[in-house]
N, C-alpha and C positions, 0 to 999 in steps of 0.2 A: 630159319634164322640162326639158329645156335650156330649150325656149324661156318656160315658166312662169316659170326661175327667172334666166332675159335679166329678165323680165317684173317679176318684184318688184325684181330690182337697181334696174332704172331709174327703179320708183315709190320704191325706198330712196334713190336720187339726188333724186329730185325731195322729196322729203318729208322732207330731210336727215338722215335717218338713215345715208347714204352722200353726201356731196356730190361731185358732178360733177369730175374727176381737174383740170381748168383752178383748180378752187377750192382743190383738192390745192397746185397751182403757187402759184397764188398767198398763200394762207396760209402756207407753206413760204417763196417772198420775203423777204416783208414780218417772218415770224418772226426769219428769220437777219439780215435788213439791221437792225433795229429792237435787235438784241444784239450789241453789237461784241465783246462779253465770250466770243461763241460763236461768233462767225464762224469758221469753222473751213474754209470755204472760199468766202464770201457765196453770194448769189445767180446772180455771173457764172460760179463756178466750174460752179455747177449749169444753168445757160444755155445756157454753150457751152463743150463739153471737146474736144477735137481728139482724143484716144485712145480714144474711148469714145462711144457713143448719148447724145447729151444727153439730160438733161430737158426744157430746150423751149429753143429757139433765142433765140426775140423771142417775147415777150407777144404782141404785137399780131398775131404772125404765126404762131401754132403750132397747127397741122392739125385741123382735125376728125376727122381720121383717126387722130392720134396721140394725141388725147381717149378716140376712140370706140377704140381701140385698149386703153387701160390699162382702160376699161370691162369688153370683154367681156369679158378677162383674171380678173379679180376674177370674172365671174358664172358662167366657166366652172368655176375654183379649188374655188368654192362649194359648183355642182354635183356635180365628184365627189365634198368632202367630204362633202356629204349623204350618197350614197350609199355611204360610205365608211360610215359609222356608221348609216345602214342597214340595210347588210349583218351590220353588227356584231352589232346586236340582235335583227334577224331568226329567229334560232335560239333566243334571250331569250324572245320573243315564241309562236312556233308550239309551245313547249315547254310553255309556260303552258297554253298553249289547250286543251291535253287534259286527260281528264278526272283527278282527285288518288285517290289511293287513300291507304289509311288508311299509310304509310310515307311519303305526300306526294309519291312522281316521280307523272309521267303515266304510262298504263297504253301507249301507243302508243308512246313512248322508250326507257321500263323493256324494254318485251319486245322491243325491237328488240338495245336496245343490253346489256340486263341490267345496269344502275347503279342505285347508290345515290347518295347527296346528294355524297359524297365527288368521285363520279366525273362526278356530272354536275355540278360544279363544274370538274373536269378536263376537260372538254369544250372550254369557254370557256378555261381556262387556254394549253392548247394553243394554241389562237389566239393570244394574245395573247404566249407566250413564242416563236413566231415570230418574230411581227412587231416586239418590240422585239428577237431578235440580229442580225435585218439590216441596222436603223436603220443602225447603226454601218458599214456598207461603203455602204447608198445616202448618209450623210453626206460619206464621205471622197470618192467620186467629185462627190459633189453641188457644192461647195467649188472644184472644179477640172475636169468636165466639161459640157455641154449639158443642163440640168436637166429642159429640156422631154423630153428622146428618154429618159431614168432613167425620168420617171414616166411614159410613155408606155408603155416597156416592163413598168410594174410592174402600171399597169392592163391590160393585155392578158392578163398569166400571174393574177392575181384575176380578172376575167370569165370567161377557161376553167377555172379552179380551181372556182368557184364554182358554174359550171354542172355541171361534171362530180363535184360532191360531190352533187349530188342524185343524182346514178343511181348512184354506187361506194359500195358498204357500207362500207368503212371510213371513215368519216366524220370520226372525229378526225384522220388523216394527213393529209385534202386541207384538214380547217380551218387546219394547221399551215401548208400550202401556201399559203392565202388569205391568212395573215400576212404573208410573203416577199412577197408581192405590195402588199399592201397601205402595207410599210414606205416603197416606194419615195414613194411621193403626199404621204404623212403628214409623210417628213423636209425635204421640198423644197419645196411648195406656201408654208410660210409664209415663208422665203428670198424667193420670188421677190415676194410683197407687200410685203415690207420695204425691197425694189428699187424699188420702182417711186412710194411713198410714205413722205413722213418726217413727225414731230412729229404734231399732233393729226389728220392727215388716216391717218396711220398704224394709231393706235388705231381710228377710226371701220373705217376697211378691218377689218382687223382683230377688229374688234367683227362687221360684219358676214358674215364668214371664221365663223368660229366660230357663227353661227346654227345651223351644218348640225350644230352636236352636239348639244343637244337636240332640237332640230327630225327629224332623222333618228335619235334614238334611238327617239323616241316614235312617227316613222312603223314603224321597224324592228319594234315591240312590236306594234302594231295590226295591221301587215300581214303578222306573222310569224301572228298570233292568227286575223285573217278570214281568208287564203289557207286554213289550214290546217283549219280550221271548214268554213266552203262545199263544200272539196273533196275532205275529210276524208282528204287527205297529207299528212304534212308537208316530203313533198319538195319541191311548188311551192311551197314560199315562198320557196325558193336559185332559181327558176327565173327571179325577176323583174329582181333590179337587175343583172346581166350584160348582156340585154339595154340596157339604159340605159346603161351602164358605155362597149356600142360607141358609144353619141352622143356620148358624155364624150372618148370617144379621136377621135375624127375633130375634134371643135369643138378639141381638143389641139393637133391636128394643121396644121389648115388655118387658125385663128385667132391661135395664142397667138406672141408672139415671146420670148423669154429677153431680159430687159435685164441689160447689166451688172451685176457686183457694183458693191455697192455707189453704184452711178447716185446714188439718193435721196440719200446725205449726201455724194456729191462724192467721193466714197474711190475711185473705181474706178482709181485708179493702184497701190492696194495690192498686194501680192504673194501667192500662198500659201506656206505653210511646210508642214515635216514633218506631219505626220498625228500621231507623237510628240509635236510640240511644240506641235501643239494640244490634245491630250488632256490634255498638263502643263499648261497653261498655265491649263485652265478649270476645272483641279482646285485651284487655285492662287488662282483667282475668288471669295470668301467670298460676293459677294451672289447669283453666280453657284449657288452650289448651296446657299445657304438657299431660292433661291429654289425650283430644284430640287426639294428635299424637302418645300419646303410640296405643292408640286402633287403630290409624291408622296402625299402623304395625299386630297389631293384624287381620286387617281385608284383608291386600295383604298376609298375611302367607297363612288364612284361604283359600280366595279368588285360591290363584297358586295351593294348596295341594286338594281342591275339584274337580277342574274344571281336573288338570292333573297327581296329584296321582295316580290314576287306569290306567291310559293308561302308568304311568312311569313302575307301579308295571309289568304288563303285558308285557311290553315290557323287560324287563326287563330278564325275566321267557325264553320268545320268544327269546332271544337273547342269550340265555345262552346251549340252545339246537338247535337253530339253524333252529327251526319249527314254523313257524307261527301262528300256533293253538295249541300248548303249556299248553298254558297260561289256553284253556277253561278248561282243568283239574282242576283248582282252583277254579273257580268262584271270581274271586276277588273283582268283585263288588259288592256281597253279603258282603264278610269278612269285604270291608272295610269299605261299610254302618254299619254294624253292632258295629266293634271298632269304627268309629265318634259318634253313637249312645250314647253309654254306657261309652266312654273315656267324652263324654258331659257329660251326667249326673250327672257322677261322678265329674266330674271339677267343675261344677256349683253348687254341695251340699257343696264340700269340700272349693272351694271357699268362696260361703257365709260361713257355718260356720268358717271356718279359717281368717275373718273378723270379724264378732260378737266378737270370743273369744279373739282377740288380740288385741281386742279395748279392755279390762282390762288393759296392759299392757302398751301399746302403743294409743293414740290419732294418728297416722297416717298408721294402721294395716292395711288399702284397699292400699295405692301405695306398700306397703310390698310386700302385697302377689301377687297383680299384674304383677309388675317390677318383683318379684324374681322366679315366675310360667315359665315370660318368657325367662327369661335368666336360667333356669335351662331345659326349653324346647329345646335351642337351640341343642345340644349335641345329643340330642335323635331324632331330627328331620332329624340330618346331618347323624348319625349312618343308622337311615330308606331309606337312599338315598344309603346309601351303601350296606346294604345287603339285597336287593331281588336276585341279582344276583347270589347268594348264598343259602342264607335259605330265602323261601317264610315264613313261621312261625313267623320266629324272626322280620323280619320286619314287619311282624302286631303288633307284643308286640310294637317295637320300636315307632310304630303309635300307637299305645296305648297309650302310655305314656308321647310320646310329645302332641297328642291333649288334654289330660287330663292335662294337665301343660298351654298349653296354656288356657284353656276352664278357669282355676279360674276365670280368671279377667271377665267374659260378667255382671255378677248382679254386681258385688262392680264398675266398671266403671260407670254403669247406677249411680248407688246409688251415687259416689260421683259429678258427674256432678249434680245429682240434688241439693246436698244439698251443693253448691257453687254457685247456681246462683238463686235468690228469684225467687217465685213462678209465678210471671206476664211475666217472661220472657223464662218460661223452654223450652217449645214447640221451641220458636225459637233457645234456646242454642241447644237442641237436634237434630234439623233441620241443625242446624249449622254444629255440628258435625260428621251429616250424610255425607252432603257435604266434608268435609275435609276427613276423615274415607273409605269414597267410591271412592270419584275423586283422591284420591294419593294410594289409600289402592286396594280392589275389585276390580273396574271398570278396572284399567290398569291391575293389577298382571296377567290375564290370558293371557292377549296382554303381556304383555312383557315376559312373561313366556315363549309363544307359538312362538313370535319371536324368541328368544336364541337360543332357542331348534332346528327352522327350521336352525335358520344361524348354527349351529354347526353340525347339520349331514351333513355328507358331500358325503352323500350317500344313496340308498334307502334301505342299506341294514338293517337288522333287530340289528345288532351290534350299528353300526352307530345312528342309532335312536333313543335305549336304551342309548348314550353315550351324546347324544343331548339332553335328557330331562333330562338326572341327571346334566348335567353341568347347564343346565337354572335352576333347581332347587334348588342349590345349594346357590341361590342368596336369600332364604326363611330362611334359618340358620344367615344371616349376619341383616336381618332384625330383626328377631326376637330378637337378641342382643342390637341393638339400642333401638327398642322398649321398652325393657326393662330397658335401664337407663333414658330411658324419664319421664316411668311410676317412677321406683324411686326417680327421679329427683322434683317431682310433690309434695313428702314428703314436702318440705321445703314449701310451700307456701298454702298448705289444711288448716291449722288450721284456722293460718289470713283469709283466704274466708271463712270458714263458721263462724267465728265470724264477719265479716262484712254484711251477711246476716241478723244476727241476731240482730245485731244492726237495719238495716234497717226495720226488722220487728216490732220492740220494736219503731220504731219511733227517736233514738238517731243519726238516720245515720245526717250525712254531705252532701251536693252535692259531694264531694271530695270521699267520702264510696260509694257514691251508683255509680259512674262512675269508678267503681274499680270491680263493682258486679254485 
């Protein structure tokens, strides 16, 4: 899979989805030298720095090895992110591959654990809670230690525990431990990419990196369903990603080198501060808070839909015909996985493209794209909750468009977050954002939706199961609207926040400005 990802990355480079690292360097230098007001170190500071690893020495003498190293790093991190989301949604896919009972719970998983909708949501919640709980720990060490080794340790733990969870009965406990392993990678990888590239190049690289979110989620659904059905054993769905994870670990050990923090911004001279000072200053950064809470809404919606949308659509089809096996004819999990995959792909590409192109007209393009996408997605999500009872394929269309609009913000949120925080606090900022977005987002949304669904289902009939799921999922429409407004509101604070970062890197800031960045 790493070889395929590398080939895909190279093809993206050649097709201008991601330009070759040399293009990133040239683009960065041109932008820096053409705008003296933003000259916070100029290309000379980036090209030759005596106290850090240089971004380039002389443009005519940039080694092929250095350019290839940056490209390989991007592909490795993309591959691990792909596995991350494949594993995260494999359980969702394998659960839904089994036959649906009158209560809407898959026979095999229900018999194995004896769970209802609320506890079914708790299985995913247990993973996300541990995942976000350890993020601050890795964020703290990620701003101070070698990030490469922290990621490797996390990946080893993730691979071992994922494999063990397919053999050991207490699956919920092991899913918690899987979250511990994944916290290391998801917290630190975006900061590595941010230190390698700047400006538009950074947006493009982050866009490529976040391809893995929809692709991995879709592959997880499809793989979980297909493996469980073909082998009639859901446990085998958890035994594929650990083997692929081993390849990624080896690639990180032998082919990746950590860049100095802030290298792409010419900020390698900055020093870390105390963890308490980092947290305090982040909570005083209004733009950071608005972006984080807006992204929390995205996580809430996607967490709820990825966990219960397939079950809901199947329940609607079964209720329409009053046949508990009617949904088997439609292969809902496969269709949903394909829609998720392609909607996410197009959403990430389109969001990154719009963010870069609209910067020509406005300096706050990112909040407009992110917030506008969420607001526009709300009516499509609402329509997708009304349509499966009448037409399955129309529902899939609404699901596709709704998810495409939601996924516009994946790369842009990361880009905004990295640009409004100084380099020595970015791992901590990313970790804190994970805590907020997961603790109030996809960590609780499956549990909330499952609890409401159980409360609304007044009997075990197919009709009431469908109505209970539908009424509970209406909450996601409201969350989309609130999150969209929060991201739009962040446009008021984005430019001042970026300027404060440049002032600090230039050494022109006061302690007051530092306290706000």
